[in-house]
C-alpha positions in Angstrom: -61.0 -16.0 50.1 -59.5 -18.3 47.6 -59.8 -15.7 44.8 -58.0 -13.1 47.1 -55.1 -15.6 47.8 -54.9 -16.3 44.1 -54.6 -12.6 43.2 -51.9 -12.1 45.9 -50.0 -15.1 44.5 -50.3 -13.8 40.9 -49.1 -10.4 42.0 -46.1 -11.9 43.7 -45.2 -13.8 40.5 -45.5 -10.7 38.4 -43.3 -8.7 40.9 -40.7 -11.4 40.9 -40.6 -11.3 37.1 -40.1 -7.6 37.1 -37.3 -7.9 39.6 -35.5 -10.5 37.4 -36.0 -8.3 34.3 -34.3 -5.4 36.2 -31.3 -7.5 37.0 -30.2 -7.9 33.4 -30.3 -5.9 30.2 -33.7 -5.8 28.6 -34.0 -8.2 25.7 -33.9 -6.5 22.3 -36.9 -6.4 19.9 -37.3 -9.5 17.8 -35.3 -7.9 15.0 -32.6 -6.7 17.4 -30.6 -3.5 17.2 -28.5 -2.7 14.1 -25.2 -1.1 15.0 -22.3 0.3 13.0 -18.7 0.1 14.3 -16.8 2.8 12.4 -13.0 3.0 12.9 -10.8 5.8 11.7 -10.0 3.6 8.7 -9.8 0.0 7.7 -6.6 -2.1 7.6 -5.3 -1.4 11.1 -5.0 -4.4 13.3 -6.1 -2.5 16.5 -9.4 -1.6 14.9 -9.9 -5.3 13.9 -9.3 -6.2 17.5 -11.9 -3.6 18.5 -14.4 -5.4 16.2 -13.5 -8.7 17.8 -14.4 -7.3 21.2 -17.7 -5.9 19.9 -18.6 -9.2 18.3 -17.9 -10.9 21.7 -20.3 -8.5 23.5 -22.9 -8.9 20.8 -23.0 -12.7 21.2 -23.0 -12.4 25.0 -25.9 -10.0 25.0 -27.9 -12.0 22.4 -28.6 -9.1 20.1 -29.9 -10.6 16.8 -29.4 -7.3 15.0 -26.6 -6.6 12.6 -23.1 -5.4 13.6 -21.6 -3.7 10.6 -17.9 -3.1 10.8 -17.1 -0.5 8.1 -14.7 2.3 7.6 -12.9 4.4 5.0 -9.4 4.1 3.6 -6.6 5.8 5.5 -6.1 8.2 2.5 -9.8 9.3 2.6 -10.5 9.0 6.3 -12.1 12.3 7.1 -14.5 12.5 4.1 -15.0 8.8 4.3 -16.1 8.8 7.9 -18.6 11.6 7.1 -20.0 9.7 4.2 -20.4 6.5 6.2 -22.2 8.3 9.0 -24.5 9.9 6.4 -25.2 6.6 4.6 -25.8 4.8 7.9 -28.3 7.5 8.8 -30.1 7.0 5.6 -30.2 3.2 6.2 -31.8 3.9 9.6 -29.5 1.9 11.9 -30.0 2.1 15.6 -26.5 3.2 16.7 -23.2 4.4 15.3 -20.0 3.7 17.3 -17.2 5.9 15.9 -13.5 6.4 16.4 -13.5 10.0 15.2 -10.7 11.0 12.8 -12.5 14.0 11.4 -12.4 16.4 14.3 -15.4 18.7 14.5 -15.9 18.3 10.7 -18.0 15.2 11.6 -20.5 17.2 13.7 -23.1 18.0 11.0 -23.4 14.4 10.0 -23.5 13.2 13.5 -26.1 15.7 14.5 -28.2 14.6 11.6 -28.0 11.1 12.8 -29.1 12.1 16.3 -32.0 14.1 14.8 -33.0 10.8 13.0 -33.1 9.0 16.4 -29.8 7.2 16.0 -27.6 6.8 19.1 -24.0 8.0 18.6 -21.2 6.8 20.9 -17.6 7.5 20.3 -14.6 5.4 21.3 -10.8 5.7 21.0 -11.1 9.2 19.6 -14.0 11.6 20.6 -15.7 14.6 19.0 -13.7 17.6 20.4 -16.9 19.6 21.1 -18.9 16.5 22.0 -21.7 17.9 19.7 -24.0 15.0 18.6 -22.3 12.5 20.8 -24.1 10.7 23.6 -20.8 9.8 25.4 -17.2 8.8 24.8 -15.7 5.4 25.8 -12.1 6.4 26.6 -9.4 3.7 26.5 -7.3 5.5 29.1 -7.2 8.9 30.7 -5.8 11.3 28.1 -3.7 13.2 30.6 -2.2 10.0 31.8 -1.1 9.2 28.3 1.1 12.3 28.2 2.7 11.3 31.5 3.3 7.7 30.3 5.0 9.0 27.2 7.1 11.5 29.2 8.1 8.7 31.6 9.1 6.4 28.8 11.1 9.1 27.1 13.0 9.8 30.4 13.5 6.1 30.9 15.0 5.6 27.4 17.1 8.8 27.2 18.3 8.6 30.8 19.0 11.3 33.3 21.0 13.4 30.8 17.9 13.6 28.6 18.2 14.8 25.0 16.2 15.6 21.9 13.1 13.7 20.9 10.3 14.2 18.4 6.7 13.1 18.1 5.5 11.1 15.1 1.7 11.4 15.3 -1.1 10.1 13.1 -3.5 12.7 11.6 -3.6 16.4 12.5 -7.4 15.9 12.8 -7.2 13.0 15.3 -8.6 14.4 18.5 -7.2 11.7 20.7 -3.7 12.1 19.3 -3.9 15.9 19.7 -5.1 15.5 23.3 -2.2 13.1 24.1 0.4 15.4 22.6 -1.1 18.4 24.5 -0.9 16.4 27.7 2.7 15.5 26.9 3.7 19.1 26.3 2.0 20.2 29.5 3.8 17.6 31.7 7.2 18.3 30.1 7.0 21.6 32.0 7.6 19.7 35.2 11.1 20.0 36.5 11.4 16.2 36.4 11.5 16.3 32.6 13.6 19.5 32.3 16.3 17.7 30.3 13.9 16.3 27.7 13.8 18.5 24.6 10.8 18.0 22.3 12.1 19.4 19.1 9.3 18.7 16.6 5.8 17.1 16.0 5.2 15.5 12.6 2.4 13.5 11.0 2.5 10.2 9.1 -1.3 10.1 8.7 -1.3 6.5 10.0 0.0 5.4 6.6 3.1 3.1 6.9 5.0 4.6 4.0 4.3 8.2 5.1 5.3 7.4 8.7 8.5 5.7 7.6 9.4 8.7 5.4 8.7 11.1 8.3 10.9 9.1 10.6 13.8 9.4 8.2 13.1 13.1 7.7 13.4 13.6 11.4 16.8 12.0 11.7 18.0 14.0 8.7 16.7 17.3 10.2 17.9 16.7 13.8 21.4 15.1 13.9 21.3 14.9 17.8 17.8 13.2 17.9 17.8 10.4 20.4 14.2 9.2 20.3 11.1 9.2 18.2 7.9 9.0 20.2 5.0 7.7 18.1 1.6 7.5 19.9 0.1 5.4 17.0 0.5 1.7 16.3 1.2 2.3 12.6 3.7 5.1 13.3 5.7 3.2 15.9 6.2 0.1 13.8 7.1 2.3 10.7 9.6 4.3 12.7 11.1 1.2 14.2 11.6 -0.4 10.8 13.1 2.8 9.5 15.7 2.9 12.3 16.4 -0.8 11.8 16.8 -0.4 8.1 19.2 2.5 8.6 21.2 0.7 11.2 20.4 3.5 13.7 18.8 1.5 16.6 21.8 2.1 18.8 21.6 5.9 18.5 17.9 6.7 17.8 15.3 4.8 19.8 11.6 4.5 19.2 8.8 4.4 21.7 5.1 5.3 21.9 1.9 3.2 21.6 2.2 -0.1 19.9 0.8 -3.7 19.6 3.1 -6.3 21.3 2.5 -8.7 18.4 3.9 -6.1 16.0 6.6 -4.7 18.3 8.2 -7.8 19.8 11.1 -8.1 17.4 11.9 -4.3 17.6 11.8 -4.5 21.4 14.0 -7.5 21.7 16.6 -6.0 19.2 16.7 -2.7 21.1 15.1 -0.5 18.5 12.0 0.1 20.6 13.0 -0.8 24.2 9.8 0.4 25.8 6.3 1.1 24.7 2.7 1.1 26.0 -0.9 0.2 25.0 -4.2 -1.1 26.3 -6.6 -3.8 25.1 -8.5 -2.9 22.0 -10.5 -6.1 22.3 -11.8 -4.8 25.7 -12.4 -1.4 24.2 -14.7 -2.8 21.5 -16.4 -5.0 24.1 -17.1 -2.2 26.4 -18.2 0.2 23.6 -20.7 -2.3 22.3 -22.0 -3.2 25.7 -22.8 0.3 26.9 -24.3 1.2 23.5 -26.6 -1.8 23.8 -27.6 -0.9 27.4 -28.6 2.5 26.2 -30.6 1.2 23.3 -32.4 -1.4 25.4 -33.3 1.2 28.0 -31.3 -0.4 30.8 -29.5 2.9 31.3 -30.1 6.4 30.0 -26.5 7.2 29.2 -26.4 10.3 31.5 -23.9 11.6 34.0 -23.7 9.7 37.3 -25.1 6.4 36.1 -23.3 3.3 37.2 -23.7 0.0 35.2 -22.3 -3.5 34.9 -20.5 -4.3 31.6 -20.3 -8.1 31.6 -16.8 -9.5 32.2 -15.4 -6.0 32.4 -17.1 -5.1 35.6 -18.6 -1.9 36.9 -18.3 1.6 35.3 -19.7 5.1 35.9 -20.5 7.8 33.4 -18.8 11.0 34.3 -18.1 14.4 32.8 -15.1 14.2 30.5 -12.4 16.2 32.3 -10.3 16.4 29.1 -12.9 18.4 27.1 -15.0 21.5 27.8 -18.2 19.4 27.3 -19.2 15.8 26.9 -19.5 12.6 29.0 -17.0 9.8 29.4 -16.7 6.2 30.4 -13.1 5.5 31.4 -11.8 2.0 30.7 -8.1 1.8 31.5 -5.5 0.8 32.4 -2.2 1.2 30.5 0.2 -1.7 30.1 3.9 -0.9 29.5 6.0 -3.4 27.6 9.7 -4.1 27.4 12.0 -7.1 26.8 10.9 -8.7 30.0 7.2 -9.0 29.2 6.7 -8.3 25.5 6.8 -12.0 24.4 4.0 -12.8 26.9 
């Protein structure tokens, strides 16, 4: 009888241990999981902030593996990203987290990584076809980005509208292209009938090139009233160009920017309104979900709901902005102006 009671008690202990283990992410192997955080290129503050968030999640999850933050130069972004994915595959890392700047050119390298058993998660900018990608961690809904830009253009140009142009990053950046496509689509709404999108140009997320493109736009379009730059490098470069030329009263700048970099331009009227999200949170969420998949806590498939630490609950869904692929949507947008930019 005593032996039977002992067996029951032992079974209850084991059951309670299993329940506890299911309540939190599984502990990594002793050596941990080695992950690579690959931005579009190095030298951009928003990507450094993403790494900050990833480091925060790594510490919180207790992963003893390496987090390597590595990227190409802006001038060699496409080929550089492909080379880093290939070299990471050779090294045998456990996961590659990539903000894709190479369009579908990255697919062969990413598929080779997946064939080698490496988990690939994209963030900020996905693989257009989703080939080789487990899922995409989206900062905001891409269709919403187009609406936010259209609303800011309408707010700045007023009811009479006017001409504006888009200063984008790279022609290969899938997130930029999706945002611009969403903007063009929503401009068909009668609400925006007086907004005239006259041109789309690319500064390749290089400050000097973006600055020159902004000056070229005002030379080409004498009636231009606004430059919309959905890139943190482009918006600061365009704002500086308008300030240097003394044109802030006639040609405004808006788009997606970092408050710390845009505060002076917002307060002096060059860029009266812009928007963004938290890149720290984006890095945190990306690392967290990648870890959960590696540790077996979740499979990373459609319909799964999971807890991501301080960020709360998320669900993996089909990506409505692409023909294929899965998405985790972070959100939301924050819109900044002179009333809140200093905060």
